[in-house]
Structure formats: structure tokens, C-alpha cells
C-alpha positions as CSV (number, residue, x, y, z in Angstrom):
1,M,-17.4,10.2,-17.3
2,K,-14.4,10.6,-16.1
3,G,-15.2,11.4,-12.0
4,K,-16.2,7.8,-12.2
5,K,-13.4,5.8,-13.4
6,S,-11.6,8.4,-11.1
7,D,-14.7,7.3,-8.3
8,K,-14.3,3.5,-8.7
9,Q,-10.8,4.0,-8.2
10,E,-10.5,5.8,-5.1
11,R,-13.5,2.7,-3.9
12,L,-11.1,0.0,-5.0
13,R,-8.3,1.7,-3.2
14,K,-10.2,1.7,0.4
15,A,-10.9,-1.5,-0.5
16,A,-7.6,-2.8,-0.7
17,I,-6.3,-1.1,2.5
18,V,-9.2,-2.7,4.2
19,K,-8.0,-5.9,3.2
20,M,-4.3,-5.7,3.1
21,K,-4.0,-4.4,6.4
22,Y,-5.8,-7.2,8.2
23,Q,-4.4,-9.4,6.5
24,L,-1.0,-7.7,7.8
25,V,-2.0,-7.5,11.5
26,A,-4.3,-10.3,11.3
27,G,-1.8,-12.2,9.4
28,K,-5.1,-14.1,7.1
29,L,-8.3,-13.7,6.6
30,D,-10.7,-15.5,8.9
31,E,-14.4,-16.1,8.3
32,G,-14.9,-13.6,10.6
33,F,-13.0,-10.6,8.6
34,K,-14.8,-12.2,5.3
35,M,-18.2,-11.4,6.4
36,I,-17.3,-7.8,7.5
37,F,-15.5,-7.2,4.6
38,G,-18.1,-8.2,2.2
39,G,-20.3,-5.6,3.8
40,V,-17.7,-3.3,2.7
41,L,-17.6,-4.7,-1.1
42,K,-21.2,-4.0,-0.8
43,D,-21.7,-0.7,0.7
44,L,-18.4,0.5,-1.9
45,D,-20.8,-1.6,-4.7
46,L,-17.4,-3.7,-5.6
47,E,-15.9,-7.5,-6.5
48,E,-13.6,-8.9,-4.6
49,T,-12.1,-10.4,-7.9
50,E,-11.7,-6.2,-9.0
51,V,-10.1,-5.6,-5.2
52,D,-7.7,-8.2,-5.7
53,G,-6.6,-6.9,-8.9
54,Y,-5.9,-3.9,-7.5
55,I,-4.0,-5.1,-4.8
56,E,-1.9,-6.9,-7.6
57,R,-1.4,-4.0,-9.4
58,H,-0.8,-1.4,-6.3
59,A,0.5,-3.7,-4.0
60,G,3.8,-1.5,-3.0
61,E,1.4,1.4,-3.0
62,I,-0.9,-0.2,-0.5
63,K,1.6,-2.0,1.3
64,K,3.3,1.2,2.3
65,I,0.1,3.0,3.6
66,C,-1.1,0.3,5.8
67,S,2.2,0.0,7.0
68,Q,2.6,3.4,8.2
């Protein structure tokens, strides 16, 4: 069971990095991003609200990764 939780956390982390990196580079989340990110969410079996929650809880860490 622990492996599944860790796996989901890693998927959330990956999706959060994609979303924040795009927002930092483009300055906004436009329709093109939303269409592509929808596919990312589907592939990772996640909901955007889960990713947003992860970003809120780990914003400093994610920003640091995205700025490298």
C-alpha cells in the first residue's frame, strides 16, 4: 500500500512541476497549455485539484526545481 501512495506523490510532483514551469515561463496558463495539461492529467491518472493542492503544500520546493 505504501508504494501506491509514494507513486501517487511522485505523479503529483511531476504534474506540479509541469504546471508551475509553464506558468513561470509563459506568465499564464493559456488554452494551449490547458489542452496539453489535460492529457498529462489523464496519463498520470490525476485531477487538477489534486495537483493544485500539491502545489500549495510544496510551492517552495516546486519553484526551486522549476528555476534550475
